[in-house]
Backbone as a printed PyTorch tensor [residue, N CA C, xyz], in Angstrom:
tensor([[[ 66.9330,  75.0280, 237.7740],
         [ 67.5120,  75.5350, 236.5220],
         [ 67.6090,  77.0630, 236.5900]],

        [[ 68.7320,  77.6210, 236.1140],
         [ 68.9560,  79.0500, 236.2490],
         [ 69.9890,  79.5000, 235.2350]],

        [[ 70.2690,  80.8020, 235.2570],
         [ 71.3050,  81.3110, 234.3740],
         [ 72.6710,  80.7350, 234.7440]],

        [[ 72.8540,  80.3880, 236.0180],
         [ 74.1110,  79.7490, 236.4080],
         [ 74.2530,  78.3900, 235.7160]],

        [[ 73.1480,  77.6560, 235.6080],
         [ 73.1620,  76.3900, 234.8750],
         [ 73.4930,  76.6270, 233.4130]],

        [[ 72.9050,  77.6570, 232.8430],
         [ 73.1790,  77.9900, 231.4460],
         [ 74.6550,  78.3350, 231.2540]],

        [[ 75.1980,  79.1190, 232.1820],
         [ 76.6060,  79.5020, 232.0760],
         [ 77.5090,  78.2780, 232.1360]],

        [[ 77.1810,  77.3380, 233.0080],
         [ 77.9970,  76.1210, 233.1080],
         [ 77.9540,  75.3310, 231.8020]],

        [[ 76.7630,  75.2550, 231.1830],
         [ 76.6560,  74.5390, 229.9120],
         [ 77.5630,  75.1720, 228.8550]],

        [[ 77.4920,  76.4960, 228.7130],
         [ 78.2710,  77.1640, 227.6720],
         [ 79.7540,  77.1760, 228.0070]],

        [[ 80.1020,  77.2330, 229.2910],
         [ 81.5160,  77.1170, 229.6600],
         [ 82.0540,  75.7460, 229.2590]],

        [[ 81.2520,  74.7270, 229.5200],
         [ 81.6730,  73.3490, 229.2310],
         [ 81.8240,  73.1030, 227.7310]],

        [[ 80.9780,  73.7350, 226.9480],
         [ 80.9690,  73.4650, 225.5020],
         [ 81.6790,  74.5410, 224.6930]],

        [[ 82.3270,  75.4870, 225.3540],
         [ 82.8980,  76.6480, 224.6550],
         [ 83.9450,  76.2590, 223.6160]],

        [[ 84.8200,  75.3070, 223.9350],
         [ 85.8770,  74.9280, 222.9950],
         [ 85.2980,  74.2440, 221.7570]],

        [[ 84.3260,  73.3650, 221.9790],
         [ 83.6830,  72.7030, 220.8450],
         [ 82.9150,  73.7200, 220.0060]],

        [[ 82.2770,  74.6680, 220.6770],
         [ 81.5340,  75.7200, 219.9730],
         [ 82.4870,  76.5370, 219.1030]],

        [[ 83.6290,  76.9030, 219.6700],
         [ 84.6000,  77.7140, 218.9350],
         [ 85.1630,  76.9730, 217.7270]],

        [[ 85.2890,  75.6520, 217.8560],
         [ 85.8600,  74.8410, 216.7740],
         [ 84.8370,  74.4980, 215.7010]],

        [[ 83.5530,  74.6740, 216.0070],
         [ 82.5020,  74.3230, 215.0560],
         [ 82.4720,  75.2480, 213.8470]],

        [[ 81.9430,  74.7350, 212.7590],
         [ 81.8470,  75.5120, 211.5300],
         [ 80.4460,  76.1040, 211.3830]],

        [[ 80.3670,  77.2520, 210.7470],
         [ 79.0830,  77.8660, 210.4450],
         [ 78.4030,  77.0300, 209.3650]],

        [[ 77.2110,  76.5360, 209.6550],
         [ 76.5380,  75.5930, 208.7600],
         [ 76.1850,  76.2340, 207.4240]],

        [[ 75.5940,  77.4180, 207.4830],
         [ 75.1730,  78.1110, 206.2600],
         [ 75.9990,  79.3840, 206.1250]],

        [[ 77.1760,  79.2690, 205.5530],
         [ 78.0980,  80.3950, 205.4430],
         [ 77.5020,  81.5400, 204.6230]],

        [[ 76.7830,  81.2290, 203.5650],
         [ 76.1820,  82.2700, 202.7270],
         [ 75.1520,  83.0780, 203.5080]],

        [[ 74.3510,  82.3950, 204.3350],
         [ 73.3560,  83.0860, 205.1490],
         [ 74.0260,  83.9950, 206.1680]],

        [[ 75.1080,  83.5060, 206.7560],
         [ 75.8500,  84.3090, 207.7350],
         [ 76.4150,  85.5610, 207.0800]],

        [[ 76.9870,  85.4180, 205.9020],
         [ 77.5260,  86.5770, 205.2010],
         [ 76.4310,  87.5650, 204.8420]],

        [[ 75.2740,  87.0550, 204.4770],
         [ 74.1330,  87.9270, 204.1770],
         [ 73.7400,  88.7360, 205.4140]],

        [[ 73.7200,  88.0780, 206.5600],
         [ 73.3780,  88.7550, 207.8060],
         [ 74.4130,  89.8200, 208.1520]],

        [[ 75.6790,  89.5030, 207.9870],
         [ 76.7300,  90.4850, 208.2580],
         [ 76.5870,  91.7010, 207.3570]],

        [[ 76.3860,  91.4760, 206.0780],
         [ 76.2900,  92.5860, 205.1300],
         [ 75.0650,  93.4440, 205.4030]],

        [[ 73.9570,  92.7870, 205.7150],
         [ 72.7290,  93.5400, 206.0160],
         [ 72.9070,  94.3800, 207.2750]],

        [[ 73.5700,  93.8110, 208.2690],
         [ 73.7710,  94.5280, 209.5210],
         [ 74.7310,  95.6950, 209.3360]],

        [[ 75.8060,  95.4880, 208.6000],
         [ 76.7380,  96.5880, 208.3280],
         [ 76.0170,  97.7680, 207.6770]],

        [[ 75.0890,  97.4620, 206.7880],
         [ 74.3570,  98.5160, 206.0910],
         [ 73.4700,  99.3260, 207.0340]],

        [[ 73.1020,  98.7460, 208.1640],
         [ 72.2470,  99.4280, 209.1290],
         [ 73.0410, 100.2440, 210.1420]],

        [[ 74.3330,  99.9750, 210.2370],
         [ 75.1570, 100.6320, 211.2460],
         [ 75.7700, 101.9250, 210.7070]],

        [[ 75.9490, 102.8800, 211.6390],
         [ 76.6030, 104.1500, 211.3070],
         [ 77.9250, 104.2330, 212.0630]],

        [[ 78.8370, 105.0100, 211.5310],
         [ 80.1520, 105.1220, 212.1600],
         [ 80.0840, 105.7420, 213.5530]],

        [[ 79.0030, 106.4630, 213.8570],
         [ 78.8470, 107.1110, 215.1620],
         [ 78.1310, 106.2360, 216.1930]],

        [[ 77.6970, 105.0450, 215.8040],
         [ 76.8760, 104.2090, 216.6760],
         [ 77.6620, 103.6110, 217.8490]],

        [[ 76.9780, 103.5980, 218.9970],
         [ 77.4410, 102.8460, 220.1660],
         [ 76.6270, 101.5530, 220.1770]],

        [[ 77.3100, 100.4230, 220.0460],
         [ 76.6350,  99.1490, 219.8280],
         [ 76.8490,  98.2110, 221.0180]],

        [[ 75.7870,  97.4900, 221.3630],
         [ 75.8550,  96.4190, 222.3590],
         [ 75.4180,  95.1300, 221.6810]],

        [[ 76.2380,  94.0940, 221.7910],
         [ 75.8340,  92.7660, 221.3380],
         [ 75.6700,  91.8680, 222.5460]],

        [[ 74.5110,  91.2550, 222.6680],
         [ 74.2180,  90.3160, 223.7530],
         [ 74.3730,  88.8950, 223.2410]],

        [[ 74.9170,  88.0160, 224.0750],
         [ 75.1120,  86.6350, 223.6630],
         [ 76.1090,  86.5270, 222.5240]],

        [[ 77.2600,  87.1780, 222.6700],
         [ 78.2200,  87.2660, 221.5640],
         [ 79.0140,  85.9900, 221.3480]],

        [[ 78.9090,  85.0080, 222.2410],
         [ 79.6600,  83.7690, 222.0750],
         [ 81.1530,  84.0170, 222.0910]],

        [[ 81.8730,  83.4990, 221.1100],
         [ 83.3250,  83.6520, 221.0640],
         [ 83.7600,  84.8580, 220.2320]],

        [[ 82.8320,  85.7650, 219.9470],
         [ 83.1890,  87.0520, 219.3820],
         [ 83.3580,  87.1420, 217.8830]],

        [[ 82.9940,  86.1040, 217.1500],
         [ 83.2040,  86.1110, 215.7000],
         [ 82.4900,  87.2860, 215.0290]],

        [[ 81.2190,  87.4740, 215.3330],
         [ 80.4490,  88.5520, 214.7130],
         [ 80.9320,  89.9150, 215.1820]],

        [[ 81.2600,  90.0330, 216.4560],
         [ 81.7580,  91.3030, 216.9870],
         [ 83.0120,  91.7520, 216.2480]],

        [[ 83.9210,  90.8320, 216.0090],
         [ 85.1580,  91.1650, 215.3050],
         [ 84.8960,  91.5810, 213.8610]],

        [[ 83.8310,  91.0550, 213.2750],
         [ 83.4750,  91.4190, 211.9040],
         [ 82.8510,  92.8110, 211.8220]],

        [[ 82.0870,  93.2050, 212.8500],
         [ 81.2850,  94.4190, 212.7630],
         [ 81.8520,  95.6210, 213.5190]],

        [[ 82.6780,  95.3890, 214.5150],
         [ 83.0920,  96.4740, 215.4120],
         [ 83.8570,  97.5880, 214.7000]],

        [[ 84.5640,  97.2600, 213.6420],
         [ 85.3330,  98.2720, 212.9340],
         [ 84.4970,  99.2780, 212.1720]],

        [[ 83.1890,  99.0710, 212.1210],
         [ 82.3060,  99.9470, 211.3590],
         [ 81.5490, 100.9460, 212.2320]],

        [[ 81.7910, 100.9300, 213.5650],
         [ 81.0370, 101.7830, 214.4780],
         [ 81.9830, 102.5000, 215.4470]],

        [[ 81.4160, 103.4200, 216.2410],
         [ 82.2190, 104.1920, 217.1920],
         [ 82.7090, 103.3190, 218.3470]],

        [[ 81.7860, 102.5490, 218.9330],
         [ 82.1540, 101.6480, 220.0260],
         [ 81.2720, 100.4120, 219.9730]],

        [[ 81.8190,  99.3160, 220.4880],
         [ 81.1130,  98.0430, 220.3910],
         [ 81.4120,  97.2430, 221.6550]],

        [[ 80.3810,  97.0260, 222.4720],
         [ 80.5030,  96.2210, 223.6840],
         [ 79.8470,  94.8730, 223.4140]],

        [[ 80.6230,  93.8090, 223.4730],
         [ 80.1110,  92.4610, 223.2070],
         [ 80.0980,  91.6710, 224.5060]],

        [[ 78.9330,  91.1140, 224.8460],
         [ 78.7730,  90.4410, 226.1290],
         [ 78.2760,  89.0100, 225.9700]],

        [[ 78.5940,  88.1960, 226.9580],
         [ 78.0790,  86.8320, 227.0270],
         [ 78.0950,  86.4010, 228.4850]],

        [[ 77.1800,  85.4960, 228.8590],
         [ 77.1500,  85.0470, 230.2600],
         [ 78.2390,  84.0340, 230.5740]],

        [[ 78.8890,  83.4920, 229.5490],
         [ 79.9140,  82.4630, 229.7260],
         [ 81.3080,  83.0870, 229.8110]],

        [[ 81.9700,  82.8720, 230.9260],
         [ 83.3310,  83.3810, 231.0820],
         [ 84.2830,  82.7290, 230.0820]],

        [[ 84.0630,  81.4530, 229.7880],
         [ 84.9430,  80.7490, 228.8540],
         [ 84.7570,  81.2520, 227.4230]],

        [[ 83.5190,  81.5540, 227.0420],
         [ 83.2780,  82.1290, 225.7190],
         [ 84.0010,  83.4660, 225.5890]],

        [[ 83.8790,  84.3010, 226.6170],
         [ 84.5200,  85.6080, 226.5870],
         [ 86.0370,  85.4710, 226.5770]],

        [[ 86.5720,  84.4840, 227.2830],
         [ 88.0180,  84.2650, 227.2830],
         [ 88.5210,  83.9420, 225.8750]],

        [[ 87.7710,  83.1220, 225.1540],
         [ 88.1450,  82.7990, 223.7710],
         [ 88.0330,  84.0400, 222.8930]],

        [[ 86.9770,  84.8240, 223.1010],
         [ 86.8040,  86.0640, 222.3330],
         [ 87.9790,  87.0130, 222.5700]],

        [[ 88.4180,  87.1140, 223.8130],
         [ 89.5520,  87.9850, 224.1280],
         [ 90.8250,  87.5020, 223.4350]],

        [[ 91.0110,  86.1980, 223.3610],
         [ 92.1680,  85.6540, 222.6590],
         [ 92.1350,  86.0400, 221.1850]],

        [[ 90.9480,  85.9960, 220.5900],
         [ 90.8080,  86.4010, 219.1840],
         [ 91.1250,  87.8910, 219.0190]],

        [[ 90.6770,  88.6870, 219.9760],
         [ 90.8830,  90.1390, 219.8820],
         [ 92.3690,  90.5000, 219.9720]],

        [[ 93.1140,  89.7500, 220.7510],
         [ 94.5520,  89.9840, 220.8530],
         [ 95.2200,  89.7500, 219.4960]],

        [[ 94.7910,  88.7010, 218.8220],
         [ 95.3540,  88.3640, 217.5110],
         [ 94.8830,  89.3510, 216.4410]],

        [[ 93.6320,  89.7860, 216.5580],
         [ 93.0250,  90.6600, 215.5460],
         [ 92.3750,  91.8530, 216.2440]],

        [[ 93.1730,  92.7930, 216.7650],
         [ 92.6160,  93.9110, 217.5350],
         [ 91.7560,  94.8450, 216.6830]],

        [[ 90.6670,  95.3060, 217.2890],
         [ 89.7590,  96.2440, 216.6210],
         [ 89.5180,  97.4060, 217.5720]],

        [[ 89.7720,  98.6130, 217.1160],
         [ 89.5730,  99.7900, 217.9560],
         [ 88.1140,  99.9260, 218.3630]],

        [[ 87.8830, 100.2340, 219.6360],
         [ 86.5280, 100.4590, 220.1210],
         [ 85.7910,  99.2220, 220.5540]],

        [[ 86.3950,  98.0340, 220.3810],
         [ 85.7300,  96.7820, 220.7510],
         [ 86.1680,  96.3330, 222.1390]],

        [[ 85.1900,  95.9800, 222.9660],
         [ 85.4820,  95.4080, 224.2750],
         [ 84.5520,  94.2370, 224.5340]],

        [[ 85.0530,  93.2410, 225.2520],
         [ 84.2720,  92.0700, 225.6230],
         [ 84.0310,  92.0820, 227.1290]],

        [[ 82.8280,  91.6450, 227.5190],
         [ 82.4880,  91.6020, 228.9490],
         [ 81.6610,  90.3640, 229.2450]],

        [[ 81.9080,  89.7630, 230.3880],
         [ 81.0390,  88.6880, 230.8630],
         [ 79.8470,  89.3440, 231.5480]],

        [[ 78.7010,  89.3010, 230.9020],
         [ 77.5210,  89.9850, 231.4320],
         [ 76.2730,  89.5310, 230.6910]],

        [[ 75.1360,  89.7680, 231.3100],
         [ 73.8330,  89.6070, 230.6720],
         [ 73.1690,  90.9770, 230.6110]],

        [[ 72.0480,  91.0650, 229.9310],
         [ 71.3440,  92.3470, 229.8320],
         [ 70.9760,  92.8750, 231.2170]],

        [[ 70.6280,  91.9780, 232.1380],
         [ 70.2290,  92.3950, 233.4770],
         [ 71.3730,  93.0160, 234.2690]],

        [[ 72.6040,  92.7150, 233.8830],
         [ 73.7680,  93.2270, 234.6120],
         [ 74.1870,  94.6140, 234.1450]],

        [[ 73.6000,  95.1030, 233.0700],
         [ 73.9570,  96.4060, 232.5210],
         [ 72.9600,  97.4520, 232.9670]],

        [[ 73.4530,  98.6010, 233.3630],
         [ 72.5890,  99.6490, 233.8970],
         [ 72.2910, 100.7160, 232.8510]],

        [[ 71.0130, 100.9570, 232.5690],
         [ 70.6580, 102.0030, 231.5960],
         [ 71.1060, 103.3920, 232.0450]],

        [[ 71.2890, 103.5930, 233.3490],
         [ 71.7260, 104.9040, 233.8400],
         [ 73.2160, 105.1180, 233.6070]],

        [[ 73.9590, 104.0270, 233.4500],
         [ 75.4010, 104.1300, 233.2290],
         [ 75.7650, 104.1550, 231.7550]],

        [[ 74.9590, 103.5010, 230.9180],
         [ 75.2820, 103.4220, 229.5010],
         [ 74.0160, 103.3250, 228.6620]],

        [[ 74.0570, 103.9830, 227.5090],
         [ 72.9740, 103.9180, 226.5360],
         [ 73.6000, 103.5740, 225.1840]],

        [[ 72.8440, 102.8290, 224.3840],
         [ 73.3550, 102.3650, 223.1020],
         [ 72.4240, 102.7990, 221.9770]],

        [[ 73.0150, 103.0120, 220.8160],
         [ 72.2190, 103.3390, 219.6320],
         [ 71.6680, 102.0710, 218.9840]],

        [[ 72.3990, 100.9650, 219.1520],
         [ 72.0010,  99.6880, 218.5780],
         [ 72.2710,  98.5840, 219.5920]],

        [[ 71.2850,  97.7150, 219.7740],
         [ 71.4850,  96.4790, 220.5470],
         [ 71.2200,  95.3160, 219.6100]],

        [[ 72.1110,  94.3260, 219.6340],
         [ 71.9830,  93.1780, 218.7370],
         [ 72.0330,  91.8800, 219.5330]],

        [[ 71.3030,  90.8800, 219.0490],
         [ 71.3540,  89.5490, 219.6320],
         [ 71.1410,  88.5160, 218.5380]],

        [[ 72.1850,  87.7740, 218.2120],
         [ 72.1120,  86.7650, 217.1580],
         [ 72.1420,  85.3680, 217.7690]],

        [[ 71.1650,  84.5290, 217.3880],
         [ 71.0410,  83.1820, 217.9730],
         [ 71.0030,  83.2740, 219.4950]],

        [[ 70.1450,  84.1520, 219.9740],
         [ 70.1690,  84.5480, 221.3820],
         [ 68.8020,  84.4930, 222.0670]],

        [[ 67.7770,  85.0500, 221.4570],
         [ 66.4970,  85.2230, 222.1400],
         [ 65.8560,  83.9010, 222.5510]],

        [[ 66.0680,  82.8390, 221.7830],
         [ 65.4480,  81.5480, 222.1030],
         [ 66.1140,  80.8670, 223.3010]],

        [[ 67.2060,  81.4380, 223.7940],
         [ 67.9180,  80.8600, 224.9370],
         [ 67.5730,  81.5590, 226.2510]],

        [[ 66.7190,  82.5630, 226.1810],
         [ 66.4120,  83.3600, 227.3650],
         [ 65.3520,  82.7050, 228.2390]],

        [[ 65.5480,  82.7790, 229.5330],
         [ 64.5540,  82.2610, 230.4750],
         [ 63.4410,  83.2770, 230.7290]],

        [[ 63.7030,  84.5400, 230.4720],
         [ 62.6940,  85.5860, 230.6470],
         [ 62.7460,  86.5050, 229.4350]],

        [[ 62.1060,  86.0790, 228.3510],
         [ 62.1360,  86.8560, 227.1180],
         [ 61.5170,  88.2410, 227.2950]],

        [[ 60.3050,  88.3760, 227.8630],
         [ 59.7320,  89.7200, 228.0290],
         [ 60.6120,  90.6220, 228.8930]],

        [[ 61.1700,  90.0600, 229.9720],
         [ 62.0150,  90.8620, 230.8470],
         [ 63.2670,  91.3510, 230.1420]],

        [[ 63.8910,  90.4840, 229.3690],
         [ 65.1080,  90.8820, 228.6550],
         [ 64.7970,  91.8920, 227.5580]],

        [[ 63.7000,  91.7150, 226.8540],
         [ 63.3100,  92.7000, 225.8410],
         [ 63.0610,  94.0610, 226.4850]],

        [[ 62.4850,  94.0490, 227.6840],
         [ 62.2860,  95.2990, 228.4110],
         [ 63.5970,  95.9460, 228.7940]],

        [[ 64.5700,  95.1360, 229.1890],
         [ 65.8880,  95.6520, 229.5350],
         [ 66.5790,  96.2270, 228.2870]],

        [[ 66.4480,  95.5360, 227.1630],
         [ 67.0140,  96.0350, 225.9030],
         [ 66.4130,  97.3930, 225.5520]],

        [[ 65.1070,  97.5120, 225.7100],
         [ 64.4270,  98.7800, 225.4530],
         [ 65.0300,  99.8890, 226.3120]],

        [[ 65.2660,  99.5860, 227.5940],
         [ 65.8060, 100.5880, 228.5190],
         [ 67.2440, 100.9620, 228.1740]],

        [[ 68.0130, 100.0140, 227.6520],
         [ 69.4120, 100.2700, 227.3270],
         [ 69.5840, 101.0620, 226.0290]],

        [[ 68.5410, 101.1100, 225.2230],
         [ 68.6120, 101.8210, 223.9510],
         [ 68.3520, 103.3120, 224.1230]],

        [[ 69.1320, 104.1110, 223.4270],
         [ 68.9080, 105.5470, 223.3900],
         [ 67.6500, 105.8490, 222.5730]],

        [[ 67.2320, 107.0740, 222.5860],
         [ 66.0600, 107.4870, 221.8160],
         [ 66.2580, 107.1420, 220.3430]],

        [[ 65.2210, 106.5730, 219.7310],
         [ 65.2470, 106.1540, 218.3230],
         [ 66.2500, 105.0360, 218.0430]],

        [[ 66.6590, 104.3140, 219.0880],
         [ 67.6000, 103.2170, 218.9090],
         [ 66.9650, 102.0390, 218.1890]],

        [[ 67.8140, 101.1510, 217.6870],
         [ 67.2940,  99.9950, 216.9780],
         [ 67.8090,  98.6960, 217.5860]],

        [[ 66.9540,  97.6920, 217.5210],
         [ 67.2530,  96.3570, 218.0130],
         [ 67.2890,  95.4220, 216.8130]],

        [[ 68.3900,  94.6870, 216.6570],
         [ 68.5790,  93.7790, 215.5290],
         [ 68.7830,  92.3790, 216.0670]],

        [[ 68.0260,  91.4170, 215.5430],
         [ 68.1570,  90.0470, 216.0360],
         [ 67.9840,  89.0500, 214.9030]],

        [[ 68.4960,  87.8720, 215.1330],
         [ 68.2620,  86.7350, 214.2410],
         [ 68.1640,  85.5190, 215.1490]],

        [[ 66.9790,  84.8990, 215.1700],
         [ 66.6690,  83.9360, 216.2210],
         [ 65.9950,  82.6750, 215.6890]],

        [[ 66.5030,  81.5000, 216.0280],
         [ 65.7950,  80.2600, 215.6580],
         [ 64.4260,  80.1950, 216.3330]],

        [[ 63.3990,  80.0180, 215.5410],
         [ 62.0410,  79.8900, 216.0700],
         [ 61.6720,  78.4100, 216.0280]],

        [[ 61.9500,  77.7190, 217.1180],
         [ 61.7980,  76.2660, 217.1740],
         [ 60.3550,  75.8530, 216.9460]],

        [[ 59.4110,  76.7120, 217.3300],
         [ 58.0020,  76.3910, 217.1550],
         [ 57.5900,  76.2390, 215.7100]],

        [[ 58.3800,  76.8070, 214.7870],
         [ 58.0860,  76.7000, 213.3590],
         [ 58.8250,  75.5440, 212.6990]],

        [[ 59.6370,  74.8300, 213.4750],
         [ 60.4300,  73.7430, 212.9120],
         [ 59.6660,  72.4180, 212.9340]],

        [[ 60.2650,  71.3990, 212.3510],
         [ 59.6770,  70.0570, 212.3310],
         [ 59.3020,  69.6250, 213.7470]],

        [[ 58.0730,  69.1220, 213.9650],
         [ 57.6610,  68.6900, 215.3040],
         [ 58.6110,  67.6710, 215.9380]],

        [[ 59.2730,  66.8690, 215.1180],
         [ 60.2140,  65.8870, 215.6630],
         [ 61.3810,  66.5690, 216.3620]],

        [[ 61.7600,  67.7430, 215.8650],
         [ 62.8640,  68.4760, 216.4850],
         [ 62.4680,  68.9630, 217.8630]],

        [[ 61.2990,  69.6090, 217.9600],
         [ 60.9170,  70.2050, 219.2370],
         [ 60.3620,  69.2070, 220.2410]],

        [[ 59.7830,  68.0980, 219.7630],
         [ 59.1570,  67.1400, 220.6870],
         [ 60.0220,  65.9260, 221.0040]],

        [[ 61.0100,  65.6560, 220.1600],
         [ 61.8170,  64.4550, 220.3730],
         [ 63.3100,  64.7580, 220.4410]],

        [[ 63.8530,  65.3160, 219.3640],
         [ 65.2980,  65.5150, 219.2980],
         [ 65.8060,  66.4840, 220.3550]],

        [[ 65.1890,  67.6570, 220.4530],
         [ 65.6580,  68.6600, 221.4090],
         [ 65.5580,  68.1900, 222.8560]],

        [[ 64.4130,  67.6200, 223.2960],
         [ 64.3550,  67.1210, 224.6770],
         [ 65.3840,  66.0340, 224.9620]],

        [[ 65.6170,  65.1510, 223.9880],
         [ 66.5970,  64.0780, 224.1820],
         [ 67.9990,  64.6510, 224.3370]],

        [[ 68.3430,  65.6330, 223.5090],
         [ 69.6650,  66.2460, 223.5920],
         [ 69.8450,  67.0040, 224.9030]],

        [[ 68.7980,  67.6580, 225.3590],
         [ 68.8890,  68.3590, 226.6380],
         [ 69.0690,  67.3790, 227.7820]],

        [[ 68.3730,  66.2450, 227.7290],
         [ 68.4910,  65.2410, 228.7810],
         [ 69.9160,  64.6830, 228.8640]],

        [[ 70.5990,  64.6440, 227.7220],
         [ 71.9670,  64.1320, 227.6720],
         [ 73.0030,  65.2270, 227.9060]],

        [[ 72.5400,  66.4500, 228.1300],
         [ 73.4580,  67.5560, 228.3430],
         [ 74.1090,  68.0580, 227.0790]],

        [[ 73.5100,  67.7510, 225.9260],
         [ 74.0820,  68.1270, 224.6370],
         [ 73.4180,  69.3590, 224.0290]],

        [[ 72.4020,  69.8830, 224.6800],
         [ 71.7050,  71.0660, 224.1730],
         [ 71.3680,  71.9780, 225.3530]],

        [[ 71.3470,  73.2780, 225.1340],
         [ 71.0480,  74.2270, 226.2100],
         [ 69.5490,  74.3740, 226.4400]],

        [[ 69.2040,  75.0940, 227.4800],
         [ 67.8200,  75.4940, 227.7030],
         [ 67.3390,  76.2650, 226.4800]],

        [[ 66.1690,  75.9170, 225.9770],
         [ 65.6490,  76.5430, 224.7650],
         [ 64.1610,  76.8320, 224.9160]],

        [[ 63.7650,  78.0440, 224.5470],
         [ 62.3570,  78.4230, 224.5580],
         [ 61.7690,  78.1360, 223.1860]],

        [[ 60.6080,  77.5080, 223.1710],
         [ 59.9560,  77.1670, 221.9040],
         [ 58.8760,  78.2080, 221.5880]],

        [[ 59.1110,  78.9860, 220.5390],
         [ 58.0940,  79.9380, 220.0790],
         [ 58.1270,  80.0060, 218.5620]],

        [[ 57.0580,  80.5340, 217.9940],
         [ 56.9730,  80.7530, 216.5550],
         [ 57.4100,  82.1840, 216.2320]],

        [[ 57.7210,  82.4140, 214.9690],
         [ 58.1450,  83.7460, 214.5600],
         [ 57.0710,  84.7850, 214.8700]],

        [[ 55.8140,  84.4130, 214.6690],
         [ 54.7190,  85.3490, 214.9540],
         [ 54.6730,  85.6980, 216.4360]],

        [[ 54.9250,  84.6990, 217.2970],
         [ 54.9540,  84.9450, 218.7410],
         [ 56.0910,  85.8950, 219.1020]],

        [[ 57.2560,  85.6710, 218.4970],
         [ 58.4160,  86.5120, 218.7730],
         [ 58.1500,  87.9520, 218.3590]],

        [[ 57.5690,  88.1350, 217.2010],
         [ 57.2590,  89.4860, 216.7420],
         [ 56.2890,  90.1850, 217.6790]],

        [[ 55.3120,  89.4580, 218.1760],
         [ 54.3580,  90.0460, 219.1280],
         [ 55.0730,  90.4600, 220.4110]],

        [[ 56.0130,  89.6340, 220.8700],
         [ 56.7480,  89.9450, 222.1020],
         [ 57.6160,  91.1880, 221.9140]],

        [[ 58.2620,  91.2980, 220.7730],
         [ 59.1000,  92.4620, 220.4980],
         [ 58.2500,  93.7240, 220.4270]],

        [[ 57.1060,  93.6260, 219.7740],
         [ 56.2010,  94.7840, 219.6840],
         [ 55.6730,  95.1630, 221.0630]],

        [[ 55.3300,  94.1890, 221.8790],
         [ 54.7980,  94.4540, 223.2130],
         [ 55.8300,  95.1210, 224.1150]],

        [[ 57.1200,  94.9150, 223.8130],
         [ 58.1870,  95.5090, 224.6220],
         [ 58.4390,  96.9720, 224.2700]],

        [[ 57.7360,  97.4850, 223.2500],
         [ 57.8660,  98.8920, 222.9070],
         [ 58.5810,  99.1750, 221.6070]],

        [[ 58.6340,  98.1690, 220.7200],
         [ 59.3420,  98.3310, 219.4530],
         [ 58.3750,  98.2720, 218.2710]],

        [[ 58.7400,  98.9780, 217.2170],
         [ 58.0680,  98.8350, 215.9250],
         [ 58.9820,  98.0280, 215.0150]],

        [[ 58.4900,  96.9170, 214.5040],
         [ 59.2840,  96.0780, 213.6090],
         [ 59.2330,  96.6690, 212.2030]],

        [[ 60.4160,  96.9590, 211.6660],
         [ 60.4820,  97.5950, 210.3480],
         [ 60.9300,  96.6310, 209.2560]],

        [[ 61.4750,  95.4750, 209.6530],
         [ 61.9000,  94.4910, 208.6520],
         [ 61.9540,  93.1130, 209.2870]],

        [[ 61.4530,  92.1240, 208.5520],
         [ 61.5750,  90.7180, 208.9330],
         [ 62.0270,  89.9700, 207.6920]],

        [[ 63.2200,  89.3680, 207.7630],
         [ 63.8250,  88.7900, 206.5660],
         [ 64.2910,  87.3570, 206.8030]],

        [[ 64.3900,  86.6030, 205.7230],
         [ 64.9240,  85.2440, 205.7540],
         [ 66.2500,  85.2600, 204.9960]],

        [[ 67.3350,  85.0250, 205.7010],
         [ 68.6550,  85.0690, 205.0800],
         [ 69.1950,  83.6890, 204.7160]],

        [[ 68.3900,  82.6590, 204.9120],
         [ 68.8590,  81.3010, 204.6330],
         [ 69.1820,  81.1400, 203.1570]],

        [[ 70.3130,  80.5030, 202.8680],
         [ 70.7000,  80.2420, 201.4880],
         [ 70.1350,  78.9220, 200.9880]],

        [[ 69.7430,  78.0650, 201.9320],
         [ 69.2330,  76.7330, 201.5620],
         [ 67.8600,  76.5290, 202.2020]],

        [[ 66.8390,  77.1270, 201.6030],
         [ 65.4930,  77.0020, 202.1420],
         [ 65.3020,  77.9040, 203.3370]],

        [[ 64.2200,  77.7220, 204.0580],
         [ 63.9060,  78.5280, 205.2430],
         [ 64.4690,  77.8390, 206.4720]],

        [[ 65.3870,  78.5200, 207.1630],
         [ 65.9590,  77.9150, 208.3600],
         [ 65.1950,  78.2970, 209.6270]],

        [[ 64.0540,  78.9890, 209.4560],
         [ 63.2000,  79.3740, 210.5760],
         [ 63.9310,  80.2440, 211.5950]],

        [[ 64.8560,  81.0660, 211.0950],
         [ 65.5690,  82.0210, 211.9510],
         [ 65.4040,  83.4150, 211.3620]],

        [[ 64.2790,  84.0740, 211.6160],
         [ 64.0390,  85.3830, 211.0020],
         [ 65.0050,  86.4520, 211.5020]],

        [[ 65.4620,  87.2610, 210.5600],
         [ 66.2830,  88.4310, 210.8630],
         [ 65.3170,  89.5940, 211.0450]],

        [[ 65.3300,  90.1880, 212.2320],
         [ 64.3380,  91.2150, 212.5760],
         [ 65.0320,  92.5170, 212.9240]],

        [[ 64.5560,  93.5920, 212.3340],
         [ 65.0210,  94.9340, 212.6650],
         [ 63.8500,  95.6800, 213.2950]],

        [[ 64.0670,  96.2080, 214.4950],
         [ 62.9960,  96.9060, 215.2080],
         [ 63.5040,  98.2220, 215.7590]],

        [[ 62.6620,  99.2360, 215.7480],
         [ 63.0150, 100.5480, 216.2670],
         [ 62.2820, 100.8200, 217.5660]],

        [[ 62.9540, 101.4440, 218.4880],
         [ 62.3540, 101.8170, 219.7690],
         [ 61.3200, 102.9050, 219.5420]],

        [[ 60.1210, 102.6880, 220.0660],
         [ 59.0740, 103.7050, 219.9250],
         [ 59.3090, 104.8510, 220.8950]]])
């Protein structure tokens, strides 16, 4: 199992992913509005795991530059198609992971990852890379499903069964408290942890952290 396996999964499911509907639209809008409020017009932004670019297209017009990346070539291809229809100045899409980006070549004021951290095979390593890619006083913004806080049937039965059938990606099981500890250990101070769910707690905390 590797990132190449992960890329194949997302390439295979990219069209279905693009056609899917956002389950909690109100929560998504809350996340967008909260994130816009944190961004400045001068910010250089990196989004990791951007999928088909929906969030990037919503936020890129509010900052100086916005680089949106994903490991799936098919996801990025769909994102590029959207950008052609709805062009946004300063927005670019790239097939890449955090490990493929060089801190010596580029620095960002903000790094974001939505529905992303639980899919990483090396969470501490990627958080370290994010830290390196951030400029001084940069901020890291994430919203991540914490499977460890969900119903045990999901993590012990449903998720393994779906993965065995090729219907779910590689997923790391951690609790929100574990995630916060990992982010802090990577060199960040967490300044906000919020629940944006409109229908109860969806166990996907929205976290804002500043580089120490």
